[in-house]
Residue, then its C-alpha position, 0 to 999 in steps of 0.5 A: m584611807t577607806k572608810k568602813i561602816l557597819m550596817v546592823l539589820t534585824s533578824h526578827d521576822e514575826l509581826g507580833n501575834t498577827g501571823q504576818k511577817t516583818g523584818f527590815w524595810v528595803e528602802e531603809f537599807a538600800a538608800p543608805y547602802y548605796a549612798f555609802i557604796d557610791a561614796g567609796v565606803e566599805v560596808t559590812l552587814a550584820t544581824p543578831k543571828g547572822g545569815q539571812a536578814p528578813i525583809d518586810p514583805t510590805s516594803t517590797l510592794v509597788d507603792f514603796q519602790t524607789a530608785a534605791t530599792e529598784r537598784y537593790d532588786a537588780d543587785n545580786a551582790a547586795q542580795a548575797k550580802i543580805a543573805t549572808t550577814v555576819k553575826l553581830s556578836s563577832l564584831n568589834e567597834s575598832n574595825f569601823h568608823g561608824v555604824f548605821y541601823p536601818g529600820g522596819h518593825g523588826p528592830l523593835w523586837d530584837l535590837t531594843d534589848n540586845t546586849d551585843s548591840i547595846t554594848l557595840i553602840e556604847s563602844f562606838l560612842n565611847a570611842g567618839k564614833a557616830v551612831a546612826t539609826v532610822c525609823h524604828a531602828s532608833a529603838a536600838l538606842l533606848n537602852v544604851k547608856q553613858a559611862s555615868g549611867d544615864f541613858a545616852i539619848k538623855g538631853k539629845a535631839v532624837t527622832g524615830f517613827t512617830n506615834s501618828e505614823e504608827e497609827a496610820v499603818q494600823l500597828t499601834e496595838v501590834v508593836p511592843f511599844l510606841l517608839e516616840d513615847e519610849l524615846i521621850k521616856r529616856g529623856g530624849e529631846y524628841q523632834k519630828a516633821e510631818d508624817w512621811h516627810a524626810f527628817a533627820v537630826q544629829d546631836g553630837l555622835i547620835i544621828t537619827g531619821q524619822n521614817p523611810a523617807s529619811s533614810a538617805l538624809t540620815a546616811e548623808k549626815l553620817l557621811t558628812h560626819l565621817s568626812a569632817 
């Protein structure tokens, strides 16, 4: 049976009040997307608003190119999928085996409190299905709760973009909150590697990656979980 993974991207494209653009980070979409596709997985792309998912322009700069981003740049079919994402509210957990949230700064604004996303993640977890997030997309887990009313990440090993990484990109004063701090406030057992090093952790059904370099590793953990 073909495995089906839902990838949920941001619809948010404004970087706070800086006048600059944000969105999803290309590597954090491309590396997992091709890991899934190459493994024979069927991938559906969704955003809160549907339609074009905004790309963080910084992530297209030469310094941030990888084999996966170059493959995306040459892949008209993948670009067409990004331009025509499904509206998140129209989807149901029952149609997928797992879900993956790529980062970029956008999710801090539109996936942290998004009720469609929160409900969807809760339904995946309640159905015993894995939820994977990378970098800033771990914000999508912040307000997800267990049936008991506790936060889903309480007592769970989790990671996400670190305070020191946020400081390094000089956006500490721009972002609505610092992800590392918020994951800890929700009771998460926050873990991290050195800045910019690949690091991902799985605790039960929750799989999280620290930064862009962790994208492929996070995807591999989800694939391994689905094949178990």
